SEMIRO-9663 format. One record per atom (N, C-alpha, C, CB): residue in one letter; x, y, z. Coordinates in steps of 0.05 Angstrom, whole numbers, plus 5000, padded with zeros to 4 digits. Atoms other than C-alpha are relative to their C-alpha. Glycine has a CB too. Layout:
! SEMIRO-9663
AXYZ
...
! end
This chain:
! SEMIRO-9663
M498849744999
M566954427251
M502650015015
M498050205014
Q497550004984
Q572254247302
Q502449934983
Q499849805023
S497750085017
S576553927247
S501050244984
S499249784982
W499249775015
W576654597211
W501750195017
W497650154989
L498649824982
L579554937272
L502249865016
L498150135019
R498050154985
R584454397295
R502750155000
R500449724988
R497549854997
R590954677321
R502449805004
R499950195024
K497650164996
K598054407319
K501350085026
K501950034976
P498749934975
P601154377389
P502850114995
P500249755019
I497449875003
I607254827396
I502249805004
I500250235019
D497850194994
D611354257425
D500549804977
D499449845025
Q499650185023
Q610353857360
Q501250144975
Q497449884992
L499149855023
L612854417314
L502849934991
L499850295005
T497350065007
T620054187317
T500549704997
T501950115021
E499750295003
E618653437311
E499349924972
E498049855020
H500450065028
H619653207240
H501449734993
H501150224982
E498950265007
E620952537207
E502650044984
E498049854983
E497550005014
E627652367176
E499550054970
E501549735004
G500249935029
G628652657106
G498350244995
G498949774985
R501649765003
R624053247120
R500850215020
R497049935003
R499049814981
R628353637168
R502150184986
R501349865025
L498149815011
L632154267149
L502450025019
L498750284996
I497550004985
I639454337173
I500750285010
I502349884984
P499249744989
P641354917220
P502850084990
P499850005031
S497449925010
S646955307187
S500450315000
S500449904972
L500049715001
L645356057195
L500550135028
L497550114988
S499649854975
S647656557248
S498750284996
S503050025007
W501549755002
W644957257263
W501150194978
W500250155026
P499249835023
P649457637212
P498749924974
P503050004997
H501450095025
H646457197157
H497150105000
H500149694998
L502849934999
L639457357182
L499650304996
L498949925027
V500249715004
V640658107186
V500350074970
V502150155017
A499549955029
A643458097115
A497749904983
A502649864991
L502350115015
L637557667092
L497750215002
L499149735012
G502249814997
G632658177121
G500550264985
G499750075029
I499449765015
I636258787093
I499949954970
I502850115008
G500150075028
G637058427027
G497250004989
G501349734995
A502850015009
A629558327024
A498750275001
A498449805018
I501449744996
I627459007050
I501050214981
I500350095029
V498849795017
V632259457012
V500249904972
V502850105011
G500050115028
G630459316940
G498650194981
G498749734999
T501449835020
T626059566884
T498250205014
T498449824981
G501749824986
G621659886936
G501150285003
G499349905027
I498849744996
I626260456956
I501150124974
I502249985021
Y498949905025
Y629360496886
Y497850124982
Y501449784985
T502149915018
T622560616853
T497650125014
T499149774983
L502549914987
L616960716903
L500150275013
L499149805021
I499849724990
I619661376930
I498750194980
I503050085004
G501449845021
G617161656863
G497049965001
G501149944973
V502950064999
V610461306866
V498750135024
V499549705000
G501049894975
G609461526938
G499850304999
G501649915023
A500049715002
A611362246924
A497850104981
A502750104990
D502249935018
D606462266866
D497349995013
D500149824975
K502650034986
K600862046913
K499750195024
K499749715009
A500249854975
A602662456975
A501550265000
A501049835022
G498349765000
G607463006954
G502249975021
G498350255006
P497950024980
P612863177006
P499149855025
P500950285008
A501050154977
A608362857058
A500549704998
A497050055004
V499250285003
V610962197031
V501849925024
V501549954973
L498450054976
L615662267091
L498249885022
L501350265010
L502050114981
L609462147135
L499249724992
L497650185003
S500850275010
S607561557091
S502149805008
S499650004970
F497950184992
F614361247104
F499949945030
F502750124992
I500150034971
I613761367179
I497749825008
I499850275014
I502450164993
I606661067182
I500549714993
I497550114985
A499550285009
A608560447141
A502249885018
A500949994970
G497850114984
G614960377182
G499149935028
G502250215002
V501050064973
V611360417250
V498349755000
V498350245010
I501650245001
I606259897229
I501749754996
I497950024977
C498350235004
C611659437203
C501849945025
C501850054976
A498450044976
A615859557266
A498449855022
A500950275011
C501750144981
C609959327310
C499749714991
C497250145002
A500250275009
A609058717266
A502649855004
A499249994970
A497450134997
A616558577270
A500449925029
A502250204992
L499850074971
L616258587347
L498449755006
L499150235017
A501650244996
A610658077344
A501349764988
A497250044988
Y498650225013
Y614557647295
Y502449915018
Y501150094973
A497750074984
A620657677341
A499349825024
A501450265010
E500850174977
E616857387401
E499149734990
E497750145015
L501150265010
L613256847361
L502149834988
L497750054980
S498050165013
S619256627321
S502049885020
S501650174980
T498250114980
T623656537383
T498549805018
T501250225017
M501650194985
M617956177419
M499449754985
M497450135010
M500550235018
M616555727359
M502150004978
M497150024988
P497850005020
P623255637323
P499649794978
P502749975013
A500650195022
A620155257264
A499650164975
A497649835007
A500449875026
A619955427190
A497050054996
A501149834977
G502849955007
G613455707161
G498950275007
G498449805013
S500849724995
S613056407191
S497150025009
S500450164975
A502749954990
A605956677200
A498249764996
A498950244985
Y501650245004
Y602956037172
Y500349815024
Y500949864974
T499550184978
T606155617227
T498850115026
T503049955004
Y501149884975
Y604256107283
Y497049985000
Y500950305002
S502950015002
S597056127258
S499049715004
S499150104973
Y500850284997
Y596755357256
Y499849945030
Y502049814986
S499950064972
S598455337330
S498050185017
S502750045011
A501649814984
A594455947354
A497150034990
A501350265000
L502749935011
L588456047307
L498649774986
L500350224981
G501350235012
G587155367275
G500749964971
G497050035002
E499150085027
E588255007209
E498950174977
E499449714996
T501249855022
T583355387165
T501250284998
T497050025004
I498749745001
I586156067185
I502949984990
I499950145028
A497350055009
A593155787176
A500249964970
A501349765015
W500050045029
W591355567106
W499750274985
W497849814992
V500449745013
V588756257088
V502550175002
V497650155014
V497549854997
V595156577116
V502149894981
V500949995029
G498050125018
G599556077079
G499450064971
G500149705004
W500849945027
W595656177015
W500550294993
W496949944996
S499449715004
S596356937023
S503050044997
S498950165023
L497149975002
L603856857034
L501049904973
L501449855023
I499350105026
I604356446970
I499650224979
I498449744992
L500649785018
L601057026934
L502150225003
L497250125006
E498049794995
E605757536967
E502749934987
E500350055030
Y497350075009
Y612257176953
Y500249964970
Y501049755014
S499950055029
S610456956882
S500050264985
S497649834992
L500149755014
L608657656861
L502550175004
L497550165008
V497649844995
V614557986895
V502449894984
V500749995030
V497750125015
V619657496865
V499750054970
V500249705006
S500549965029
S616457546796
S500450304992
S497249914992
T499849725006
T615958306799
T503050095001
T498450165021
V497249924998
V623258386822
V501649884976
V501249905027
A498650125023
A625557906767
A499550164975
A499049714996
V500649835023
V621958326715
V501450275002
V497050044997
G498649754996
G624858956746
G502949984995
G499550105029
W497150055005
W631858666745
W500549984970
W500949755015
S499850035029
S630758476672
S500150274986
S497749834989
G500049735012
G629159206656
G502650145003
G497750165012
Y497449884995
Y635559446688
Y502249874983
Y500849985030
F498050155016
F639558896653
F499950074971
F499649705005
V500349935028
V636659036585
V501050294994
V497149974991
G499049735003
G638059776595
G503050025001
G498850185022
F497150004998
F645159626615
F501349894974
F500949825024
L499050105026
L646159216551
L499950214978
L498549754992
E500349795020
E643559796510
E502150225004
E497250135002
W497949804994
W648460266546
W502749904990
W500150055030
L497550115011
L654159796528
L500250034970
L500349705009
H500149985029
H651859806456
H500550284990
H497349894990
T499749735009
T651260556450
T502750135008
T497850175012
S497549884990
S657560716491
S502549874988
S500149985030
F497650155009
F662360176465
F499649854974
F500949815021
G500650145025
G658959896403
G499849705003
G502250074981
W500350294996
W658259206434
W497349904990
W500449925030
N502550115011
N653058786398
N498849805019
N500649874972
V501150174978
V649658516461
V497150055005
V501650045025
V502849934996
V642658796454
V498249774994
V499250254984
L501950215004
L637058286462
L497850094982
L498949895027
P502449925016
P631458286410
P497650045019
P499449794978
Q502349934983
Q624958566438
Q498449755006
Q498250204986
A501550244995
A621657886431
A501049845024
A500049824975
L498950154978
L626357596483
L500650175025
L502649874991
A499449824978
A626758206529
A497650085015
A501450254989
A502549924987
A619458286548
A497949794995
A499150284991
G502250185004
G613057896556
G498150094978
G498549975026
P501849945022
P607357876506
P498250255004
P498249774995
H501649764996
H603858476539
H501350254989
H499450045030
V498649785011
V609258926511
V500149974969
V503050025011
E500050025029
E609059096436
E502649884990
E499550284988
G497650145011
G613858626400
G501249805019
G502150214993
G498950194980
G615058226464
G498749724997
G499650115027
F501050275000
F614257476470
F500649865026
F501249844977
L499250144976
L618257206529
L502350165013
L501049714993
N498049854985
N622257566583
N502249815009
N498750155025
V497850204994
V628557126580
V501750085023
V501749974975
P498349934977
P632857536629
P498749945027
P500850294998
A501450054975
A627457486682
A499949705007
A497150114998
I500050294996
I627056736673
I502849905008
I499149854974
V497250094994
V634656646674
V500850085029
V502050134980
I499249914973
I635657056738
I498549845021
I499650305004
T501550164981
T630156656772
T501349735005
T497149964990
F498750264997
F633655996758
F502850025011
F500049864973
V497449964988
V640456276776
V499850015031
V501350264990
V500449984972
V637856466845
V499149745012
V497950225007
A500950264991
A634355796852
A502349815002
A497949884981
G497750175000
G640855446835
G501850065025
G501750044975
M498449934977
M644455836890
M498849885025
M500150315003
L501350114977
L639255626941
L500249705002
L497050085000
M499850305000
M639654896920
M502849915007
M499249894973
L497250084993
L647254896929
L500450005030
L501950194987
G499649994971
G646555067003
G499050265011
G502949965007
T501149764988
T643055547049
T502150195010
T498249935023
R498049834990
R649255807083
R501650144978
R501949845018
E498449895022
E653055907018
E498550234986
E500749784979
S501549805013
S647456296986
S499650245019
S497249904991
A500349784981
A646556717050
A502550165001
A499349895028
T497449855000
T653956897049
T500250184976
T502449805001
V500049835025
V653557136976
V498150235003
V499349824975
N502049794996
N647257526995
N501250225017
N497549885013
A498949804982
A650957877052
A502050184985
A501449875023
I498049845015
I656558107005
I498650194981
I501949814983
L501549835019
L651558376953
L498550225015
L498149844983
V501549804984
V647658747008
V501850245005
V499049885026
V498149784995
V653959157023
V500050194976
V502849895005
F500049835024
F654059406950
F497550174999
F500349834975
K502549865002
K646759596954
K499950245020
K497749815006
L500049794980
L647760007018
L502050224992
L500849895027
I498149805010
I653860356987
I498650184979
I502549864987
A501449845020
A649460586928
A498150205013
A498549824981
L501849824986
L644260876975
L501550225015
L498149855018
A498449804986
A649661217015
A501150214981
A502449865015
V499149815021
V652361536951
V497750204994
V500949854975
F502249835006
F645361796936
F499550215022
F497449844996
V500449814977
V644462107006
V502250205001
V499849845026
A497749824998
A651462407005
A499950214979
A502649844998
V500149815022
V650162746938
V497550185002
V500049864973
A502649855000
A642762946947
A499650175025
A497849804997
L500649864975
L642563167020
L501250285000
L501049845023
P498949725000
P647263777010
P498450194982
P502849994991
A501749835018
A642364016956
A497350055012
A499749874973
F502649974987
F636664037007
F499050294999
F500249905029
N501249735001
N631964626997
N497249985012
N499850104970
A502650024985
A626164727046
A497650084983
A500150185024
E502249925017
E621965046991
E498849764985
E500950214979
N501050245013
N621364356958
N498049855017
N502349824992
L501950144982
L617264137018
L497350145002
L501249975028
Q502549845000
Q611764647004
Q498549974974
Q500550295006
P501650074977
P605964507001
P500649725010
P497050034993
F499150254989
F607463937048
F498049774995
F500550035030
M502050215003
M600863547043
M498050094979
M498749935027
P501849895020
P597763746976
P497549834995
P501550034974
Y502350185006
Y592963146972
Y498649905025
Y500949764984
G501450084976
G590863087045
G501149745012
G497149974995
F499050244985
F591662507094
F498749744991
F499650045029
P501250265008
P586461967078
P500049964970
P497149995010
K500250065029
K585761617011
K497650144988
K499949694996
S502249875014
S581562016963
S500650004970
S499550295011
I499649995030
I580462076888
I500550294992
I497449894986
S499349735008
S583962676859
S498650074974
S503050034996
A501449905024
A581563096800
A500649834975
A500750284995
D499250165024
D585362646750
D499249715003
D502950024995
G501050284997
G581962016777
G501949815014
G499349904974
V498050164986
V588061766815
V499650005030
V502950094993
E500350014971
E587661526887
E502550125013
E499649715010
R497849864988
R592061996927
R499550065030
R500650274986
G500249944972
G593462206999
G502349865015
G497349915012
V497950124984
V598462027054
V499649705003
V500350145027
M500550284996
M595061367068
M500049834974
M497349965014
A499950145025
A594361186995
A503049944993
A498750164977
A497150045005
A601961276989
A501149795020
A501550265003
A499050194980
A603160897054
A499349714993
A498950065028
A500950275008
A599160297028
A501749884978
A497150014991
I498250105021
I603760246968
I502949995010
I499950194975
I497250004989
I610260437004
I500449775019
I500550275014
F499850234983
F608759877052
F501649774987
F497249895008
F498550205015
F611659436997
F503050025005
F499450034970
A497149954997
A618459757009
A501049915028
A500650294996
F499150074973
F618559557083
F500049715006
F498250145019
Y500150284991
Y616558837088
Y502249844987
Y497349884995
G497750165008
G621658297079
G501249875024
G502050164984
F498950124976
F623658177150
F498549745007
F499750205024
D501450254995
D618257637152
D501449764987
D497150024990
A498550225012
A622757227106
A502049895020
A501550104975
I498150104979
I627557177166
I498749795016
I500950235018
S501350204983
S622356807206
S499649734987
S497250115009
T500250265014
T621856277152
T502649845003
T499450044970
A497450134997
A629256127168
A500449885028
A502250194994
A499750084972
A627855927240
A501249725003
A497350015014
E499150284998
E628955187229
E502949964991
E498249824983
E497250015011
E635655327194
E501950185015
E500050064971
T498349824984
T638355797248
T501349845023
T498350235011
K498650154979
K643655537296
K499050065028
K503050074998
N500949924974
N641255927356
N497550174997
N502350165016
P502349845007
P634156137339
P498950175023
P497849824990
K501149864977
K632156357409
K501350275004
K500249845025
R498649744998
R637356917405
R500150144973
R502849965011
D499349875025
D638957037332
D497650104984
D501449804983
L502349915016
L631857097303
L499150285008
L497749805004
S500849734991
S630057697346
S502050214991
S499650015030
I497949815009
I636758027329
I499650054970
I502849895005
G500349975029
G635657897254
G497550174993
G499849734987
I502549875007
I628358137252
I500150305008
I497749865013
I500149734990
I628958757295
I502450174989
I500150015031
G497749865010
G636058937272
G499650094971
G502449835001
S500449935028
S634258927198
S497850214997
S499349764983
M502249815002
M627759317210
M500950285009
M497749915018
I499049744991
I631159877250
I501950124979
I501449975027
G498149915020
G636859927200
G498750114975
G501949794993
C501349925025
C632259967140
C498250245003
C498449774989
T501749764995
T627560477172
T501750254999
T498549975027
I498149775000
I633460947184
I500950064971
I502449945018
I499149975028
I635960837112
I497850134984
I500849734988
Y502249905016
Y629060967082
Y499450305006
Y497549845005
L500649734993
L627761607121
L502250194989
L499750045030
L497849835010
L634661887101
L499750034970
L502749875007
V500349995029
V633461707027
V497650174992
V499849724988
A502549845006
A626361997027
A500550295005
A497649895016
L499549724994
L628562637061
L501950134980
L501350025028
A498149895020
A634462727013
A498650044973
A502349804997
A501449985026
A629862596953
A498150244998
A498549744994
V502049795001
V624063066969
V501250285007
V497749945019
G498749754994
G628863596996
G501750114977
G501749975024
A498249925022
A633463596935
A498550104976
A501849774993
M501449945025
M628063666883
M497049995004
M500849804977
S502950014998
S620663806875
S498949734992
S498750224982
Y501250275005
Y616463166877
Y498849994973
Y498049935021
T501350015026
T613163376812
T502049924978
T498850284994
V498050075020
V619763256776
V500549704998
V502650145006
F499350295000
F621162536798
F497649825007
F502249965019
G502350174991
G614162306819
G499149804979
G497850185007
K500950185021
K612661986751
K502249814990
K498850164978
S497750155011
S619561676740
S500049715011
S502650145007
A499650284992
A620760926742
A502749965013
A499849824975
E497450014987
E627861076766
E500650265014
E502349934979
P499949734988
P626961676812
P502850075012
P498050035021
L497549934988
L633661636848
L502150074979
L501149765018
A498149945022
A637761606784
A499250264986
A500049774980
L500949755012
L633462166755
L500950245016
L496950004996
I499149784983
I634962616815
I503050054997
I499249945030
M497149975004
M642362476807
M500750154974
M501349735001
R499549885027
R642162666733
R499250295001
R498549854978
E501049734999
E638063296747
E501950185016
E497250015011
L498149854984
L643163506799
L502850024987
L500349875028
G497449995014
G648763416748
G502049795008
G501150275004
H498150214991
H651662776776
H499349744984
H499749945030
G500650235017
G651062296717
G501549755008
G500750074971
T498450244992
T656561836743
T498649865024
T502850095008
A501450114977
A652761746809
A497549854991
A499350215020
A502450135011
A646461576769
A500749744988
A498650194980
L499150255012
L650361056730
L500749795021
L502450054981
V499350184978
V653060756794
V497649875012
V501750155021
I502550114988
I646060686823
I498849794982
I498150235005
G501250205019
G643660336759
G501649745000
G500050124973
I498450245001
I649559856758
I499749835025
I503050074996
V500350144974
V648859686832
V497349865001
V500350195024
A502650135001
A641459546820
A500249734986
A498050184986
I499650255015
I643559016769
I501449795017
I501650054974
I498450194984
I648558706817
I498549915025
I502750135008
A501150054974
A644658756881
A497149925002
A500550235017
L502850074999
L637258676864
L499649705003
L498650104975
P500450294994
P638157916863
P500049935029
P502249844986
T500250054971
T638857966939
T497149995008
T501650205017
V502850004994
V631458136941
V498749744990
V498550244987
L500950255011
L630057546895
L500749775019
L501249954972
L499150224984
L634157086939
L498449985026
L503050025006
A501450004975
A630757297004
A497149914998
A500250285013
F502850085004
F623657246979
F499649734988
F498550214983
F500150275011
F625056626938
F500449805022
F502249974977
Y499550174977
Y627856317001
Y497549965016
Y502350115017
G502450014984
G621656497040
G497849854986
G499050285006
Q502150145016
Q617056246984
Q500449705001
Q500050104971
S499450285000
S620455576980
S499549875027
S502849944990
R500450124973
R620155477056
R497149995007
R501650175021
I502950014995
I612755657060
I498849764985
I498650264991
F500850235015
F611455147005
F500849745014
F501150014971
F498850244988
F615954647040
F498449925025
F502950055008
V501450064975
V612454697108
V497149924995
V500150235019
M502750075006
M605454677079
M499949724987
M498750204981
S499850275012
S607554057039
S500649805022
S502249994979
R499450184978
R610553737102
R497649955018
R502350115017
D502550034985
D603953857137
D497849864985
D499050275009
G502050145016
G600153517080
G498050184987
G498649815018
L502049825013
L596354137058
L500650044971
L500050275015
L499250025028
L600254106993
L501349724997
L502150224992
P499050285004
P602853446961
P502649955016
P500549954971
R497750064982
R607753117010
R502649954986
R499249765017
G497650065015
G612552916956
G501950244995
G499349884973
L498549765005
L614853636950
L501950075024
L498250234995
S498549914976
S617853667021
S502449825006
S498150005023
K497650164995
K623753197012
K502550185001
K500449794977
V497649854997
V630453477035
V502449844989
V500550075030
N497650135011
N636953326997
N502049965023
N501250174978
Q498250064977
Q641552977046
Q502850124997
Q500249695003
R497349895003
R647953257016
R500050305005
R501049954971
T500049714997
T646053997014
T498350095023
T499150134975
G501849924979
G640753997068
G497850194992
G501550125022
T502049815010
T636054397024
T497749854986
T501350204980
P502350125014
P629054236996
P500250054970
P497450115012
V499449955028
V631354166924
V497449984983
V502049794990
V502450045016
V624653916896
V498250245001
V498549745009
I501849784997
I620554476925
I501250264989
I499250045030
T498749765011
T625754996905
T499850014970
T503050015009
L500350015029
L625654756833
L497150054992
L500949724990
F502849955006
F618054746834
F499350295002
F498249835020
T500549724997
T617955456860
T501250164977
T501250105026
A498649875022
A622955666806
A498349994974
A502849884995
V501650035024
V618555386751
V497550185001
V499249704996
L502449844997
L612355736778
L500650304997
L498849955028
V499349725001
V615756406788
V501050094972
V502150075022
A499049945026
A619456386722
A497850024979
A502149784991
A502249995019
A613056236684
A498550265003
A498149765005
L501449754995
L609756836717
L501650244990
L499350035030
A498349785008
A615757296706
A500450024970
A502749985014
G499450005029
G616757086634
G497850114983
G500549724992
V502149925018
V609857256607
V497950185013
V498649754991
A502249864987
A605457596659
A500350315000
A499649915028
R499949714996
R603658336662
R499650055029
R497750144982
L500049994971
L605458466733
L499550285012
L502749915011
D500249734989
D604959226739
D497250055011
D500650204979
E502749954991
E597359196749
E499249845024
E498149944977
I500850174978
I597258646801
I502149995022
I499549724990
A497950014980
A603658776841
A499050085028
A502450174992
A501049924974
A599659116897
A498749775014
A497950224996
L501150244987
L596658426910
L502049895021
L499349794980
A498050094981
A603258256944
A499650145027
A502850064989
N500649854975
N601658806995
N497649885015
N499550294995
A502550114987
A594758507008
A500749745014
A497849964979
G499250264988
G597757817022
G501650045025
G501649834981
T498449954977
T602858107070
T498450125023
T502350194993
L501749884979
L597758527107
L498349795014
L498150214987
A501550224987
A593557897119
A501849855019
A498949814978
A498250154983
A599657537147
A500850165025
A502649934984
F499249844977
F601758117191
F497750035020
F500950284991
T502349994982
T594658177219
T499749745016
T497450044983
A500250254987
A594657437235
A502149975022
A500349774980
V497950024980
V601357487271
V499350175025
V502750104988
G500849844977
G598758047315
G497949865016
G498950274990
L502150154986
L592657627332
L501249765015
L497949904981
C498650234987
C597157017347
C501450095025
C502049874981
L498649914977
L601257427395
L498150045024
L501450274994
L501949954978
L595157637436
L498749745009
L497850194990
V501350254993
V591856947434
V501949835017
V499249844975
L498150164984
L598156597459
L500850125026
L502549944983
R499549874974
R599357117513
R497849925020
R500150314997
K502250094983
K592456907540
K500049705005
K497450094988
R500250294999
R592656167524
R502449875014
R499649884973
E497650124989
E599856017544
E501850215012
E501549844978
P498449794988
P602256567590
P502649915013
P498350145021
G497650104986
G607356117625
G502149894982
G499249805019
R498050115019
R610955877562
R502450184998
R498749954972
A497549855001
A618256087558
A500150184975
A502449815001
R499749815022
R619356707515
R502750135002
R497750215000
T497449885000
T626556877500
T499950304995
T501949874980
F500549725005
F624257537471
F497050065005
F500750084970
R502849924994
R617957877498
R499550274988
R499550005031
T500749755013
T614658407457
T499250215021
T497649964980
P500749804980
P614459047500
P497250124994
P502150225001
L502749895003
L607459327512
L498449854979
L500250304991
A501250175021
A604558747473
A497150074995
A500149715009
W502849945004
W597358967485
W499550274988
W498549985027
V500149755016
V598959627451
V501249944973
V501650235014
V498650055025
V603859387398
V498449834981
V502749865005
A501650185018
A599558807371
A497550144989
A499249755016
P502349865012
P593159227364
P500850214979
P498450135022
V499049805020
V597159777328
V500649854974
V502550155011
A499450155024
A599759247280
A497549904986
A501849755007
I502550115011
I592858937270
I498350224987
I498349865021
L501749785011
L588859587261
L501550154978
L499250195023
G498549875020
G594459907222
G500049854973
G502950045008
C500150175025
C594659327172
C497250014987
C500749715007
I502749995011
I587059347165
I499550274986
I497949965023
Y500349745012
Y587360097152
Y501550024973
Y501050225019
L498450005025
L592859997100
L498549844978
L502849895005
F501550165019
F588659447067
F497750164988
F499049745013
V502349835010
V582659917062
V501050224982
V498550125024
S498949785016
S587360437032
S501149904973
S502250135015
L499150115025
L589459956976
L497950064978
L500549705002
P502049965022
P586160046907
P497849795002
P501449984973
S502350174998
S579159746906
S500349744983
S497550144992
R499650235018
R581059296848
R501849795013
R501150084973
T498250184986
T586758996889
T498649855021
T502350165012
Q501550144979
Q582058836946
Q498349784989
Q498350205016
L501750205012
L577358466900
L501649764990
L498450134976
W498350225009
W582958066868
W501049835024
W502550114985
F499150154976
F585457876938
F497849825010
F500950205022
L502250174991
L578657626959
L499549774981
L497450175002
A500450215020
A577957236894
A502249785003
A500150114971
W497850194996
W584856916906
W499449825024
W502650155004
N500550164976
N582756686976
N497549834998
N499850195024
L502350185005
L576056426953
L500949754985
L497850154983
L498850235014
L579955986904
L501549835020
L501950104977
G498550154980
G584455786962
G498349835018
G501750195016
L501850154983
L578655577005
L498849764986
L497750185011
V500950235016
V576055136949
V502149784999
V499350094971
V497850195000
V582854796944
V500249875027
V502750144993
Y499850114973
Y582954707019
Y497849805006
Y499950235021
A502250174995
A576054407022
A500149744984
A497350144994
L499950245017
L577153926964
L502449835004
L499950094971
Y497550164998
Y584353706978
Y501450025027
Y501950094978
S498249964977
S588254007036
S498949905026
S500850295002
R501150074974
R583553897094
R500049705004
R497150105002
R500150294997
R582853147081
R502749874999
R498249884979
N497350125002
N590253047068
N502050115021
N501150064973
A498349884979
A592953447127
A501149785018
A498550205017
V498750204982
V597953037169
V498750005027
V503050055002
L501249974973
L594853307233
L497349865001
L499750305007
G502750125001
G587953057211
G500249694999
G498550094976
R499750305001
R590752347199
R501249895026
R501749934976
G499050094974
G593552337270
G502949924999
G498449775009
K497250075001
K600852277248
K501850225010
K500849934971
! end
């Protein structure tokens, strides 16, 4: 039993053999942009409608609840990442604090989270891109429309393969393989465009604010419940889905090994991006529900653009759509980056095949694992029906955030004297809020999502028992 709970000493986390070390090249502006690039994406562009449909104007409370829980988790991440400046995020922290089996479950859950997020965003980007090509065709007569067979997966009538989703996945992978710093710089530039688009929305929608649109404020109540039409609604049901729009700062912690000054820059990147995005989200949500009744945009796949059109600002709606095409790849890049680093560290630890964790000496990037990740994600994005299983990404993240909160408390007890550049304030309040909040959000997820998540982790435990446990580097004493 002891071998199932073996822990990796914190002092060994930064000791790696030649050819399996990542090169530090990032500073705090890169990290803040990476976090904002991950957080501000399809979530705020689309989930404001989904959340409003589930909670009505009280979606504002849903945003606040999800934001508070994520903020508590972010504070825990900030302390652990600066204390353990190694790649791997929650997986690495769990390996040192909770043991190998728990670390495997967390890593396996993160693989689920990142794979689904990247694939979902790739398919979402494909939808915007195909729509943009159709607009070029109808507006200018350009013959650039893709046939349906190449614009959607087989789950759509007439669809066969989602080529744009596959192409954008490999484009982002190519950027990451060229160099971490170079791709982070491009990401920072694109993030600026994305923030400008949201600023345009707030500037146009906020002056149209009408307090009557906030009544009734909480039409479906606070806890998750089944409404008359059979849909799960309520403030917490909306918060459990809106949670998707907040996470992404955890991708910053996967960059610890590639940060020049991790003891300072990681806490700035994690907390800075979280605070900035929370303010942005509340402004956008307030502008949306105040400018128009939630019943108008609650069912829309593009609620922000719909509100702009309904307010008579078609140009602003077009700008938001175009910026989505340009800037959504920042979400892909951030989560793709995190996915490849989780794979990389688990491979370096022997829990996945060790051959995947080779680092290219010229670029300093794990080219093999990045290409492997691209093939996996592209295959999923090209053919899978993701709309029914995207909530699984939330379940994986909630598991990771819960583990991080536990790690914070365990290490405060086990290693109280270890140097902490950043100390989480009120840790014995913040960590329990993160843990219990994540558990409550998990319970508020659709029942089918919970069952799929448990099935995924049962499969993971089988893989661990048959392969990973016996091949772990720590178990071989190396």
